[in-house]
N, C-alpha and C positions, 0 to 999 in steps of 0.2 A: 378714069373709067371704072364705073361701078361693077363689082365682082358677080359673077353668076351665083346667085342666092339659094339655088335649090337645096343646098345642105345647110348654109348658113342660116336662112331664114328659119327653119323648124328650132334649130339650137338657140338663137336668139329668143325665139318665142318661148321656148321652155324657161331659160334664164330669165326672163322677164315676168313670168307667170310665177314663180316660186319667190323670185327677189321681191315683188310688190305683195304676194300673199304673206310674206314675212312681215313687210311694211303694216300689213292692214292688221296684224294680230297686235303689234307692237302700238298701233296708232289707235285702233278702233276699240279694244279691249283693255289693254293695259291700265289706262289711266282711271278708269272705274274699278278694275281690280283694286288699284294702289289704294284709293280711297276707302274701300271695303276692307283692307288690312289696316287701317288707322292713319293713313298718311292726310295731311291736310291739304288744300287747294294750291296753296302755296309752296308745299314740298313737292307736289306733283308737276308745278310749273318750272320747279328748278331742276327736278330729274329729267324733264323733257326739253329742258334748254341745254344739257349736258353734250348729248348726242350732235347736234346740230352745232354747238360750239366747237366742237373736234373737226366738223366737216370745215368749218371757216377756216381754222389755222391750218389745216393741211396743205393747201394750194402754197402758201406763203413759204412752208418748209419744203413742199418740192421744187418751188421756184429757185431756192437757195441751193439746197444740197442733194435732192435727191432725183431719179428718173422714173417714171411710172411704167416699168418695165414689166414684162410677163411675170417673173419671179416675185416683184412686189405686189402685183396683183393678186396671182395666187396665194401669197401670205396673208393678204387681206380676207380672202375668201374663209381660208382656215381660224384667222383670228375672229370671224364674225360668227362661225360655228362656237367656238370656244367661249365667246361672250353670252350667246345665246343660252348655254349651258351652265355658265358660271350665275346667271340669272336665278336659274333654280335655288342655288345655295345661299344667297345674297339677298333677296328680295324682302326678307323680313326686315333688314336694317338699312336706315336711310344711307349712312355713308357707305357701306359696302355696296349697295345696290347702285349709288350714284357714281361710285368710282369703275363699276363694271359698265355702266351706260358710256362712260368715257371712251373705254377700250371699244365696245360695239359701235359708238359713232364714228370713231376713227377708222375702223375697218370697212364699216359701210360707205365711209366718203370716198374711198380709194375704188371701190368695185363698180359702182355706176357711172362713173366719168369716163373709166377705161372703156366699158361696152358699149356706152353711147357715142363713143368716137368711132367706135368700128361699125357701129350700124350707120352712121350718118355718112362715114366715106364708103360705104359697100352698097347702101340701098338708094333707090331712087326715093323723093319726096312722098310719092304714091305708096311705095312699097314698106317705108318706114311705119308709117301711121299702122298699116294692117298687121306688122309684126309687133308694135309697139302695144297694140290692144291686148295682147296675151297678158301683158302686166293687169291691166284693168281687169281683165276675167279671173287671174287670181286673187286681186284684191277683193273682187266680188264675191267669189266662190268661197273664201274663207270668212266673208263677214257674215254671210248666209248660214254656214254651216255652224259657227261657234255662237251665231245669235240664237240659234234654235236648241243646240246641244248643251253649252256650258254651263256646268254646275259648280263646280270647284274651282277657285280661282287659280289655283295651280296648273290645273289643265292645261291652261293657255300657254304656259311656259314650255310644254311638251311640245304643242304644235309649233311654237316659235322656234324651237332645235330643230324640228323636223323640217322645217320650211328652209332654215338655215344649211342644213346638208343638203338638200336636194339644190338649191342654188350653187354651193359649191361643186357639186357633181357637174352640172351643165355649165358653169362656169370656166371650168378647167378645160372643158371641151372646146370652148370658142378661142384658147389662147392660139391656136395655130392659123387662125382667121385674122391675126392682127399683122396688118401690113404697113401699119403708122411708123414713122421714124419715130427712134428713141433718143432724139438729140437732146441733149442736157439743156434744160430751159434757161438756166442763168446765164447761157452764151448768146442767148437772143434779147438784145438789147432793145430791139422794138417792141417788145410786149410792155404795153402801158395801161394801167386801169385808170390813170388821171385823165387821158385823153377822152375817154367816154365817161368820165364821172356821173354825170346826171342817169345815164343807163343804168349804170350799177345802183345807184341809189335808188332808181324805180323798182329794179326787181328785189332789193333788200326791203323797201316799204311793202311792196306787195306781198311778200312772204309774211312780215310782222302781222299784217292784217288777217293772214290765215290762221295765226295763233289759238284763237279763240276756238277755231272750226276744228283743227286738226286734234286738239287737246282736251276741248270741252264739248264738243257737239252733242256726244252721247249723253253725257251728264246733264247738260243744258235741257235737252229735250226729255230726258227722265224725268228731271225735276218739274217740267211743266205737263205733268201726267200722260206722256207718250209712253208706252212699253219698250222694252229692251230689243224685244223681237220686231218690233214695229220701227224702231230706230234702224236697226240693221238693215231693213227693207229699204229705207232712206237712204243709208250708205249705198246700197247696191243699187238703187235706182239712179243715183248720181253718177254710179260707175257705169251703168247701162248706157245712159246718155253720153257719157266719154267715149266709151267704144264706138257709139254710132258716128261720133265727131271724128273720132282717130281715123276709121274707114273711109269716111267721104272727105277729109279734110284736104287732100291731094290737092284739088284745083284752086283753093283759097290760098294756099302758101306759093302759089306765082305771083301774087300780087304784093303790094307794099307790105313787108313785115312790119313795120312800126305802125303803121294805121290798124294792122291787126292786134298789135300789142295794146295799143289805146284803146281800141273799143272794148277788147277782153278785159281792161282793168276797169272800165266804167261799167261794164255789166257786173264785175265782181262786187264794186261799191255797192250796186244796186241788190245784189244777193243778199249781202250782210245786213242791208236796210230792211229786208223783207223778214229776216230772222229775228232783227228787233222789236219789228211792230207786230208781227203775228207768231210768236214762238209756240202757242198750243193750237195751231190751226194744222191739222194735219195734210189737208190740201195745198195751202200755200207753202208749207215746208218742203213738200214734195216739188212744186213749182220751183222753188230755190234750189233745190237739189239739181233740178234738169239743168240748170246754168252753170254746173260743173264741167259741162261740154265744153263751154266758151272760156270760163275762168281758170281750168287747170288743163285740158286737152288741148285746146287751140293754142292757149296762151304759151304753154309749156313747149309746145313743137316748135312754135314760131320763135321763141325765145331762144332755144339751144340752136335752133337753125340760123338765126341773126348771129349769134355769138360764134358760131362756127365758120361764118363768112368775114367775122371782122379780125380774126386774128390767123397768124401762121401757125403759131403753136395749139394745135387742136386740142391735144389731152389735156393740157395746164388750163387754157380757156374754158374746156367744160368742168374741169376741177374748181375754177373760181368762181363760175356760175351756180355750180353745187354749193360751193363754200360762202358765197355771199348771200344766196337767195335762200337755199334751203338750211344752210350752215346758220349765218349770223342771223338773217331774217327769221329762222324758225327758231332760234336760241331767244333771241329779243321777244320775239312773238309769244313764247311758252312763258317765260318769265312775266312779260307784261299781262298775259290773259289769267296767269294765276293771281295776280294782283288785282285785277280789275273786275273778275268773275262776278257775275250777278247780271240783273236785268238789264243793264246799259252796256254789257261787253260788247254787243255785235255792232252798236251804235259807234262805238270808239274805232271799231275795225273799218268800219264803213268810211270813217272819218280819215283813217290813216291810208287806206287804199285810193281814197280819192287825191290825196297828196301825192302818191305813186303816179296817177295818171298825169298831174301837173308838172312833175319832174320829168316824165317821159316825152312830154310835149316841149320843156324846155331842150332836151336832148336832140330831138327832132330838128328845132329851129339851128342849133348849134351846128348840128350837122349839115343842116341845109346851107349856112352860111360859109362852109369850109368847100364846098363844092365849086 
C-alpha cells in the first residue's frame, strides 16, 4: 500500500532538488573548468570515469558484504559532503583530484538508490514523476545561475559543497520514511543478473552513448561558436522538456514498459545524430535538447520502474541499475568520449545507442519466449 505522501512528498522533492543541483554543477561546469586549469580532454575523460566506476563496483560489494541500512545511507551523505569539500584542495593536481572523485562517486552511488526505492515504494506512478521533477528544477536552476554568474573556476566548487550540504540535510530527514526490509542481499539466491543479461547490456550501452553529452556537450557547443550562456540555456531547455514529461508521463507508464524503453532508445540515437550533423545550429540543437524529455525522463522512469518489478531485492536492484547504467556505462562513456572527442563523437554515440536498441529487442524476445 502506498504511503500518505503529504509529508514525504515535499521532503523527497527537496532532496531531489539539491541532489540534482549538485549533479548539475559537477556535470555541466566542472569539465570546462578542468580544461581551463590545464587538464587535457583525455584526463577529463579519466576523471569523469572515476565516480561512475565506483558506482559500478558498489552493488557487488553490497550484494556480498553489506546492507543498505539507514546508517550506511547517512554515512554516504556525509562522505558526499566531505568529497565536495576535498575537491577545493585537490583540483589543481590530477592524482589528488582523481582520488577525491573515487570517494565522491562511491558516496553518491549509495544515496540515490536508497531514495529511489523509498519513492517507488511509497508513491504512485503519477505522483513519482511530479515529485521527481524537482530534481530537474534543481539541475536547471543551477545551470542558469552559474551560466550567468560564474567567473572564477573555483566558485563552482563552493556551489558544489553547498548543494552537498543541503542534500545531506534533507536526505537525513527522509530516513524515518524507510519502510523497506533490510534483509541481507547475499541470502537471496534468486537475484540474478544473467537471467536478464540483454536488458543489463542495453542499459549499459545506452549510458555509454550519453558519455559525450554529459562530459563534452558544453565544450562541444562552445567550440562551434555557441556562447557559454546560450549553452546553459540549451541545458536548461532540455530540463524544461524533461520536467513536462515527468509531470505528464503517468498514463504512459501504464503501458508496456519495454516498448517505451525501445522507443526512447531509438529517439536518443536520433538525438545524437542531430548533434553530429548540425553542431552549430542553435535551432536544431534546441530541437535535439527537446528530446531529453524522452531519452532521459521517460526512459529513466520506465527503466527504474521495470527494474523495480523484476526483482524482490528492491534496493539492490536499484543499486545495480545505477551501477551498471550510470556507473559502468558512464565510466566507459566518459573514457571513450575523451578519446574520440571531435567532429565524429556524436556519430559514434548514435551508433552505440542504436546497438542498445537492438540488444533491448533481444531481451524482449527472450522474455516473451519464457512466458
